[in-house]
C-alpha positions in Angstrom: 128.0 107.6 75.1 126.1 106.4 78.1 123.2 108.4 79.5 123.5 109.4 83.2 120.5 107.1 83.9 122.2 104.1 82.4 125.6 105.0 83.9 124.0 105.1 87.4 122.2 101.8 86.8 125.4 100.1 85.5 127.3 101.4 88.6 124.6 99.9 90.8 125.2 96.5 89.0 128.9 96.8 89.5 128.3 97.1 93.2 125.9 94.1 93.1 128.5 91.9 91.3 131.2 93.0 93.8 128.9 92.1 96.7 128.1 88.8 95.0 131.9 88.0 95.0 132.1 88.8 98.7 129.0 86.6 99.5 130.5 83.7 97.7 133.9 84.3 99.4 132.2 84.2 102.8 130.4 81.0 101.9 133.7 79.5 100.7 135.4 80.3 104.1 132.4 78.9 106.0 132.4 75.7 104.0 136.1 75.3 104.4 135.8 75.6 108.1 133.1 72.9 108.1 135.5 70.6 106.3 133.8 70.6 102.9 136.7 71.1 100.5 134.7 70.6 97.4 132.0 73.1 98.3 134.7 75.6 99.4 136.5 75.2 96.0 133.2 75.7 94.2 132.5 78.9 96.2 136.0 80.3 95.7 135.7 79.7 92.0 132.3 81.5 92.0 133.7 84.4 94.0 136.3 84.8 91.3 133.7 84.5 88.5 131.5 87.2 90.1 134.6 89.5 90.3 135.1 89.0 86.6 131.5 89.9 86.0 132.1 93.1 87.9 135.3 93.9 86.0 133.5 93.3 82.6 130.9 96.0 83.7 133.7 98.4 84.8 135.4 98.2 81.5 132.2 98.6 79.6 131.1 101.7 81.5 134.6 103.3 81.0 134.8 102.4 77.3 131.4 104.0 76.7 132.4 107.3 78.2 131.0 106.8 81.7 132.9 106.6 85.0 132.7 103.2 86.7 132.5 103.6 90.4 134.0 101.4 93.1 131.8 101.6 96.1 131.8 100.2 99.6 130.3 96.8 100.3 128.3 95.3 103.1 130.0 92.6 105.2 128.3 89.4 104.2 127.1 86.9 106.7 129.7 84.5 108.0 127.3 81.8 109.3 124.9 79.9 107.2 123.3 77.3 109.5 123.4 74.3 107.1 124.4 73.6 103.6 120.8 73.6 102.6 120.4 77.1 104.1 123.6 78.3 102.4 122.6 77.1 99.0 119.1 78.5 99.5 120.8 81.9 100.3 122.9 81.5 97.1 119.8 80.7 95.0 117.9 83.6 96.4 120.8 85.9 95.8 121.1 84.8 92.2 117.3 85.5 91.7 117.9 89.0 93.0 120.9 89.5 90.6 118.7 88.3 87.7 116.0 90.8 88.6 118.6 93.5 88.7 119.9 92.5 85.3 116.4 92.5 83.9 115.8 96.0 85.3 119.0 97.1 83.5 117.8 95.6 80.2 114.5 97.5 80.6 116.3 100.8 81.3 118.6 100.2 78.2 115.5 99.8 76.1 113.7 102.8 77.6 116.9 104.9 76.9 117.2 103.4 73.4 120.7 102.4 74.2 121.0 99.3 72.0 124.7 98.9 72.6 124.1 98.5 76.3 121.1 96.2 75.6 123.3 94.0 73.4 126.1 93.9 76.0 123.6 92.9 78.8 122.4 89.9 76.9 125.5 88.0 78.0 124.5 88.7 81.6 120.9 87.6 80.9 122.2 84.2 79.6 124.7 83.9 82.5 121.9 84.4 85.1 119.8 81.7 83.5 122.8 79.3 84.0 123.5 80.6 87.6 119.9 80.1 88.7 119.7 76.6 87.1 122.9 75.5 88.7 121.8 76.8 92.2 118.4 75.1 91.8 120.1 71.8 90.7 122.4 71.9 93.7 119.4 72.6 96.0 117.5 69.7 94.5 120.5 67.4 95.3 120.8 68.6 98.8 117.0 68.0 99.3 117.5 64.4 98.1 120.4 63.9 100.5 118.6 65.2 103.5 120.6 64.9 106.7 122.6 61.8 105.5 126.2 62.6 106.5 127.5 60.0 103.9 125.4 61.7 101.3 126.9 65.1 102.2 130.4 63.6 101.9 129.6 62.3 98.4 127.9 65.6 97.5 131.1 67.5 98.5 133.2 65.3 96.2 130.7 65.8 93.4 130.9 69.5 93.7 134.6 69.4 93.2 133.8 68.0 89.7 131.6 71.0 89.0 134.6 73.3 89.5 136.6 71.5 86.9 133.7 71.4 84.4 132.9 75.1 84.4 134.1 77.2 81.5 136.3 80.1 82.4 134.6 83.4 82.6 134.5 85.5 79.4 
């Protein structure tokens, strides 16, 4: 059985994961409108992945005797300036999600809820991967600079990332 404190914290994380899906969806739409098919595919795939992260939390809360809440979301930005700006926004967002997961882990230990603590370890590992991927992409964009040909090749390389990623658990 979930404590009310953990249930509330998990419901906050559900909202964060849903918001993440919307942020990635907005980035996908922006990239598609800029003519970057690979980046758009990457962002659409990540939007779906974030939704799966949310659903995994919903099921966990409900299975543990809590009530998962579906709350309203903020409209994400529709403009990102440049690809570098967009991927910096993505990286900063993932760092925020990681901090939120870490706070949840802390609460689960304070509440001595080891089942929730164990469940959250998947999210901890996932966030390490998400941050590393975003950092790696930012590094590549910094190497490319303003070279249009480099951005074209980068877009094609990102298409390959979509195919390489494992399906969400």
